[in-house]
C-alpha positions in Angstrom: 0.0 0.0 0.0 2.9 2.4 0.7 4.2 1.7 -2.8 0.7 2.6 -4.1 0.7 6.0 -2.5 4.3 6.7 -3.6 3.0 6.2 -7.1 0.0 8.5 -6.5 2.3 11.2 -5.1 4.3 11.3 -8.3 1.2 11.1 -10.6 -0.8 13.8 -8.9 2.0 16.3 -8.1 2.2 15.5 -4.4 -1.6 15.8 -4.1 -4.2 13.0 -3.5 -7.8 13.9 -3.8 -10.4 11.5 -2.4 -13.7 12.4 -3.9 -15.5 9.1 -4.0 -18.1 8.3 -1.3 -16.0 5.6 0.2 -12.3 4.5 0.0 -11.2 1.4 1.9 -7.5 1.1 2.6 -6.4 -2.3 4.1 -2.8 -1.9 5.3 -0.9 -2.2 8.5 0.6 1.3 7.9 -0.4 4.1 5.5 2.4 6.6 5.3 1.8 10.1 3.9 5.2 11.3 3.0 5.4 14.9 1.7 1.9 14.4 0.3 -1.3 16.5 0.7 -4.4 14.4 1.0 -7.7 16.2 0.3 -10.8 14.4 1.6 -13.9 16.1 0.1 -17.1 16.6 2.1 -18.9 13.6 0.8 -15.9 11.2 1.0 -14.9 8.7 3.7 -11.5 7.1 4.0 -11.5 3.9 6.0 -8.0 2.8 7.1 -7.6 -0.7 8.5 -4.3 0.0 10.2 -2.1 3.0 11.3 -1.8 6.4 9.6 1.6 8.0 9.7 2.0 11.6 8.4 5.5 12.9 7.9 7.9 15.1 5.9 5.5 18.0 5.3 2.5 15.7 4.7 -0.9 17.2 5.4 -4.6 16.4 5.3 -7.3 18.8 4.1 -10.2 16.8 5.5 -13.7 18.0 4.8 -15.1 14.5 5.0 -14.4 11.6 7.3 -11.3 9.5 8.1 -12.2 6.2 9.8 -9.2 4.7 11.5 -8.8 1.3 13.2 -5.1 1.7 14.1 -2.9 4.4 15.6 -2.5 8.0 14.5 1.2 9.1 14.1 2.0 12.7 13.2 5.6 13.5 12.5 5.3 16.5 10.2 6.0 20.0 11.4 2.5 21.3 11.0 -0.9 20.8 12.8 -1.8 18.2 10.1 -5.3 19.4 9.3 -4.7 23.1 8.9 -8.2 24.8 8.9 -10.1 21.9 7.5 -13.3 20.9 9.4 -13.8 17.2 8.9 -14.1 14.3 11.3 -11.6 11.6 12.4 -13.1 8.5 13.9 -11.1 6.1 16.1 -12.9 2.9 15.4 -10.4 0.2 16.6 -9.4 -1.4 19.8 -6.9 0.3 22.1 -5.5 3.2 19.9 -3.0 5.9 20.4 -2.5 9.5 19.2 1.2 10.1 18.9 4.2 11.2 16.8 6.8 13.8 17.2 4.4 16.7 16.8 0.9 17.6 18.2 -2.1 17.2 16.0 -5.0 19.6 15.9 -8.2 17.7 15.0 -11.5 19.3 14.2 -14.1 16.7 15.1 -12.7 13.6 16.9 -15.0 10.7 17.6 -14.1 7.7 19.7 -15.9 4.4 19.1 -14.7 0.8 18.8 -13.3 -0.9 21.9 -10.6 -0.3 24.5 -9.0 2.9 25.9 -7.7 5.6 23.5 -4.4 7.1 24.7 -2.6 10.4 24.1 1.2 10.0 23.5 1.5 13.6 22.5 -0.3 16.9 23.4 -3.4 17.1 21.2 -6.0 19.7 20.3 -9.7 19.0 19.4 -12.1 21.6 18.2 -10.2 22.9 15.1 -7.6 25.6 14.4 -9.5 28.1 12.4 -11.1 31.4 13.6 -14.1 30.5 15.8 -13.3 26.7 16.1 -16.4 24.6 16.4 -15.3 21.0 16.3 -16.5 18.4 18.9 -14.8 15.7 20.9 -17.3 12.8 21.1 -16.3 10.3 23.7 -19.4 8.1 23.4 -18.8 5.0 25.5 -15.0 5.2 25.2 -12.4 6.4 27.7 -9.5 8.7 26.7 -6.3 8.4 28.7 -4.4 11.7 28.8 -1.3 9.8 29.8 0.4 12.9 31.4 -0.3 15.0 28.2 -2.5 18.1 27.7 -5.7 17.9 25.7 -6.7 21.4 24.4 -10.4 22.0 23.6 -10.3 25.0 21.2 -14.0 25.2 20.9 -15.5 27.5 23.6 -18.9 26.0 23.3 -20.3 24.2 26.5 -21.0 21.2 24.2 -17.5 20.9 22.8 -17.1 17.6 24.7 -20.0 15.1 24.5 -20.3 11.6 26.1 -22.6 8.8 27.0 -20.7 6.7 29.5 -17.1 7.5 28.5 -14.8 9.8 30.4 -11.3 11.3 30.3 -8.6 9.8 32.5 -6.4 12.5 34.1 -5.2 10.6 37.2 -1.4 11.4 37.1 0.4 13.7 39.5 3.0 16.4 38.7 5.7 13.7 38.2 5.6 12.3 35.5 3.2 15.2 34.6 -0.4 16.1 35.0 -3.0 14.9 32.5 -4.6 18.3 31.7 -7.7 19.4 29.9 -7.1 23.0 28.7 -10.4 24.6 27.6 -10.2 27.9 25.6 -13.3 29.4 27.2 -12.8 33.1 26.4 -15.4 35.7 27.6 -18.2 33.2 27.9 -20.5 32.0 30.7 -22.1 28.7 31.5 -21.3 25.3 33.0 -18.1 23.8 31.5 -18.0 20.1 32.5 -14.5 18.5 32.5 -15.6 14.8 32.2 -12.9 13.1 34.3 -13.1 9.5 35.5 -11.1 6.8 37.2 -10.6 3.7 35.0 -9.7 1.4 37.9 -13.0 1.7 39.6 -14.9 3.1 36.6 -16.2 6.1 38.6 -17.3 9.2 36.6 -15.7 12.2 38.4 -16.6 15.4 36.5 -15.2 18.8 37.5 -17.6 21.6 36.7 -16.6 25.2 36.1 -19.9 27.1 36.1 -19.1 30.7 35.0 -21.7 33.2 36.3 -19.8 36.4 35.3 -17.6 36.3 32.2 -13.9 37.0 32.5 -12.3 39.8 30.5 -10.1 38.2 27.8 -11.0 36.7 24.5 -8.2 34.2 24.8 -8.9 33.2 28.4 -8.6 29.5 29.3 -9.0 27.2 32.3 -6.7 24.2 32.6 -7.7 21.4 35.1 -6.3 18.1 36.2 -7.1 15.7 39.0 -5.5 12.7 40.6 -6.1 10.4 43.7 -3.4 10.1 46.3 -1.6 7.1 47.8 -3.5 6.1 50.9 -0.6 3.8 51.9 1.8 6.8 52.0 3.0 8.1 55.4 1.7 10.7 55.8 -1.3 10.3 53.6 -2.3 12.5 50.6 1.0 12.1 48.7 2.3 13.0 46.2 1.6 16.7 46.8 1.0 19.0 43.8 3.8 21.6 43.6 4.1 24.2 45.2 2.1 22.8 48.1 4.7 22.3 50.9 2.8 20.0 53.2 -0.5 19.0 54.8 0.4 20.4 58.2 -2.6 21.4 60.2 -3.8 25.0 60.4 -4.3 24.6 64.1 -0.8 24.2 65.6 1.2 22.8 62.7 0.7 19.1 63.3 0.1 16.7 60.4 -3.4 17.1 59.1 -3.7 14.6 56.2 -6.4 12.6 58.1 -8.7 15.6 57.6 -7.9 16.0 53.9 -9.7 14.2 51.0 -7.4 11.7 49.1 -7.6 13.7 45.8 -6.1 16.9 44.4 -7.3 19.3 41.6 -4.6 21.4 40.0 -6.4 24.4 38.3 -4.8 27.2 36.2 -6.8 30.1 34.7 -4.8 32.1 32.2 -5.0 35.0 29.7 -7.7 37.0 31.6 -7.2 40.6 32.6 -10.1 40.1 35.0 -10.9 36.5 36.0 -14.4 35.1 35.6 -16.6 34.5 38.6 -17.8 31.0 38.9 -18.9 28.1 41.1 -16.7 25.0 41.2 -18.0 21.5 41.7 -15.6 18.8 42.7 -16.4 15.1 42.4 -14.7 12.3 44.4 -15.0 8.6 45.2 -16.5 7.3 48.5 -13.2 5.7 49.4 -11.3 9.0 49.2 -12.9 10.4 52.4 -14.0 7.2 54.2 -11.4 5.4 56.3 -13.3 2.1 55.7 -12.3 2.4 52.1 -8.6 2.1 52.9 -7.6 5.7 53.7 -6.5 6.9 57.2 -9.0 9.7 57.2 -11.3 10.8 60.1 -13.5 13.0 57.9 -17.1 13.9 58.5 -18.2 14.0 54.8 -21.0 16.6 55.2 -18.4 19.0 56.7 -16.1 19.0 53.7 -15.2 22.3 52.2 -12.9 23.4 49.3 -9.6 25.1 50.0 -7.0 26.5 47.6 -3.3 26.9 47.7 -2.4 30.0 45.7 1.1 28.9 44.9 2.6 32.0 46.4 1.7 32.9 50.0 -0.2 29.8 51.1 -3.7 28.5 51.8 -6.7 30.7 51.3 -9.1 30.8 54.3 -11.6 29.8 55.3 -12.6 26.5 53.5 -15.9 27.0 51.8 -18.7 25.3 49.9 -21.5 22.8 50.5 -20.8 19.1 50.3 -23.4 16.7 48.9 -22.7 13.3 50.5 -25.3 11.5 48.4 -23.6 12.7 45.1 -20.0 12.7 46.4 -19.6 16.4 45.3 -18.7 19.7 46.9 -19.6 23.0 45.4 -18.1 26.4 46.2 -19.6 29.6 44.8 -18.4 33.1 44.0 -14.9 32.0 43.0 -12.6 34.5 41.2 -9.2 33.1 42.4 -8.3 29.8 40.9 -4.6 28.9 40.7 -3.0 26.6 41.6 -4.1 23.5 43.7 -7.5 22.7 45.3 -8.4 20.1 47.8 -11.4 19.2 50.0 -10.8 19.4 53.7 -12.7 19.3 57.0 -13.9 22.9 57.6 -13.0 22.6 61.3 -9.4 21.5 60.5 -8.3 23.6 57.5 -4.8 23.7 56.0 -2.3 26.5 57.0 -2.0 30.0 55.7 1.4 31.6 55.3 1.7 32.7 59.0 4.6 31.2 60.8 3.1 32.3 64.1 0.4 34.4 65.7 0.2 35.0 69.4 -1.8 37.0 71.9 -0.8 37.5 75.6 -1.6 39.8 78.5 1.2 42.0 79.6 1.9 43.5 83.1 -0.5 46.3 82.3 -3.4 43.9 81.6 -3.3 44.9 78.0 -3.0 42.4 75.1 0.3 42.2 73.1 -0.4 40.7 69.7 2.6 39.4 67.7 2.9 37.5 64.4 5.5 36.5 61.8 4.9 35.9 58.1 7.1 34.2 55.5 7.0 34.7 51.7 4.8 37.7 52.2 3.7 38.5 48.6 0.7 40.5 47.4 -0.5 41.2 51.0 -2.0 44.7 51.4 -2.6 44.9 55.1 -3.6 43.0 58.2 -6.7 43.8 60.3 -6.7 42.7 64.0 -10.2 41.7 65.0 -11.5 40.9 68.5 -14.5 39.1 70.0 -16.0 38.3 73.3 -17.6 35.0 72.2 -15.3 33.8 69.3 -18.3 34.2 66.9 -18.9 37.9 66.2 -15.6 39.7 65.6 -15.1 43.5 65.4 -12.3 45.6 64.0 -9.5 46.6 66.4 -6.5 47.8 64.4 -5.1 48.0 60.9 -1.4 47.1 60.2 0.2 47.8 56.8 2.1 44.9 55.3 5.9 45.2 54.8 5.9 43.1 51.6 8.2 40.5 50.2 11.8 41.5 50.9 14.4 39.0 49.6 12.6 36.1 51.3 12.9 37.8 54.7 10.5 36.8 57.5 8.5 39.8 58.5 7.5 40.4 62.2 4.6 42.5 63.4 3.1 43.8 66.7 -0.3 45.1 67.8 -1.8 46.2 71.1 -5.2 46.0 72.6 -5.3 48.4 75.5 -8.8 47.2 76.6 -9.3 43.5 76.5 -12.7 42.3 77.7 -13.3 41.1 81.2 -13.1 37.3 81.0 -12.1 35.9 77.6 -11.1 38.0 74.6 -10.6 36.3 71.2 -8.3 37.6 68.5 -7.7 36.8 64.9 -6.0 38.4 61.9 -7.8 39.3 58.7 -5.2 39.1 55.9 -6.2 41.3 52.9 -4.4 40.7 49.6 -3.8 43.4 46.9 -6.5 41.9 44.6 -9.1 41.8 47.4 -8.7 38.2 48.4 -9.2 37.6 52.2 -7.9 34.9 54.5 -7.9 34.5 58.3 -5.4 33.4 61.0 -6.2 31.0 63.7 -8.0 32.4 66.7 -6.1 33.2 69.9 -7.6 33.9 73.4 -6.5 35.7 76.5 -8.3 35.7 79.9 -8.6 38.8 82.1 -9.6 37.5 85.6 -10.1 38.9 89.1 -6.4 38.9 89.9 -6.1 42.3 91.5 -6.7 43.4 95.1 -9.8 45.3 94.1 -13.3 44.0 93.3 -15.7 46.3 91.4 -19.4 46.3 91.4 -21.7 48.7 89.4 -25.3 49.5 90.1 -27.7 50.0 88.6 -26.8 47.8 85.6 -28.3 48.4 83.1 -27.9 52.1 83.9 -29.5 55.3 82.6 -28.1 58.8 82.8 -26.0 58.2 85.9 -24.7 55.2 87.8 -22.6 54.5 90.9 -19.3 52.7 90.9 -18.5 50.9 94.2 -14.9 49.8 94.9 -14.1 47.3 97.7 -10.7 46.3 99.0 -9.9 42.6 99.1 -6.7 43.2 100.9 -7.4 45.5 103.9 -3.7 46.2 104.3 -3.8 48.2 101.0 -5.1 51.7 100.6 -6.6 53.2 97.5 -4.7 55.8 95.6 -5.9 58.1 92.7 -7.3 56.1 89.8 -9.0 56.4 86.5 -12.3 55.0 85.1 -12.4 54.3 81.4 -15.5 53.4 79.2 -14.5 51.1 76.4 -17.1 50.4 73.6 -17.7 47.1 71.8 -15.0 48.2 69.1 -12.3 48.5 71.8 -12.3 52.3 71.6 -12.3 54.5 74.8 -15.3 56.8 74.6 -15.1 58.6 77.9 -12.8 58.8 81.0 -12.9 60.1 84.5 -10.1 60.8 87.0 -11.0 60.0 90.6 -9.0 61.2 93.6 -9.2 59.1 96.8 -10.4 62.1 98.9 -13.5 62.4 96.7 -14.6 58.8 97.5 -17.5 58.3 99.8 -17.1 56.4 103.0 -17.9 53.1 101.3 -15.3 53.7 98.6 -18.0 54.6 96.1 -18.2 57.3 93.4 -21.2 58.5 91.3 -20.6 58.9 87.6 -22.7 60.9 85.2 -23.5 59.0 81.9 -25.2 61.8 80.0 -22.4 61.8 77.4 -22.4 58.0 76.9 -24.5 56.7 74.1 -26.7 53.6 74.6 -24.8 50.4 74.2 -22.6 47.8 75.8 -19.3 48.9 77.5 -16.4 47.6 79.5 -15.7 49.8 82.5 -12.0 49.6 83.2 -10.4 50.7 86.5 -6.7 51.7 86.1 -4.1 53.4 88.2 -2.7 55.0 85.1 -0.3 52.2 84.4 -2.0 48.9 85.0 -5.6 47.7 84.8 -6.8 47.0 88.3 -10.2 45.5 87.2 -12.9 45.5 84.5 -16.6 45.0 84.5 -19.3 45.1 81.9 -22.0 47.8 81.8 -25.1 48.3 79.6 -26.2 51.9 79.1 -29.8 52.7 78.2 -31.6 56.0 77.6 
């Protein structure tokens, strides 16, 4: 058969035109060597063997090429130029390979067995406004650590019945990626991944609700399961994820992390699209009875992203659907570079090396933290709470920024911690508006002084009385100050009291006409240290 086409090449000036309705070629290998093959719209070439295209060979396919063997493209072109025909893989286990990538228009998988990429491949066409379709049907396509580019931005550019695409390889030897040229479009883009070992369909859905800015925008996604026998679990990690150390305290946290990763890269947008992401997983990837070492409550899973620069984005978010083995997170506009599902109560670490809160000798709270690889951080906001649920703003601290890999150290001060427990956290604000949070720290301000304080009436109206009682009768009262601290930690009023102005029962009457209704902490201080604090409600 090769001799036959060498003859045709000479006879037709290096051009073969297939214009009949059907041409059957029975050969182990059809080699197109420096020949242009034109398949007209009504024609079908059926090749019972391999096709090898080389030395400048090219196909202009407006019809159909039906192939039972392997596809081998060794020519320095995309093979099909702008032609918009169909190639059908109609054999057993077939491969797409060669020394150069091929750009198919329509690619249809039928026959039997798994079809495998041995080279990066494009489906959808190469012309302006590509519209070709990848039809999986019932067949599986193994990416084999290669990248499959879908150049058609239509939501229906990939179709299937029961077939799926096998990504399933980690960074080494290389992710099996689907790169979809989405552009400035909206809608639900379904990446039809699956696991060939267990035959589970594991689609990843990028549902774009607000289009990105960029006609050439794309989203590249891969997924792979981790080795449950590894110590620790969830290995191998996707670069640049450094570890699965716990957010709370730095201990190993792999038992709270699903045994699957999703590398995601969004590119060529000046403004990223806003979307919801839906992750699919196998039952065994969260459940310890399936062979993992996890201690996960499935319904409490949330999605968390490592941004490849400064660490994990907080907090984990999304809603898990245990019946469907999916987790969906909405309102996403930051994508790169690795996603995982994790117990929301045990998230993975942000870039903080440390964050500590401690009472000093003056009964004020010293807040200190250190940050490594501080890139794209705008500022930190210290927040405080009396119940660890509702946090309020305390202080803003501008970020130093990335300085030759230097570790940056920061300090903050709360002059008025609450009586009892005060909870603190850092709100980390990135330059592009992304927000993450530190772990929560707590300090306790107890009755450790030699003075007890009672206030009546409480709640109070326009005036109230502060009564001071000595616990240690060998001590005497000196001059002191009474401060009113609002719920935001700000001092709104203050009164200096001299001991000669105290009544016989060590009490003093305070006028509250300048105090707005609300909840306050009344702090008694000698001007240096806090002697005691008590809560007060003011009504009008």
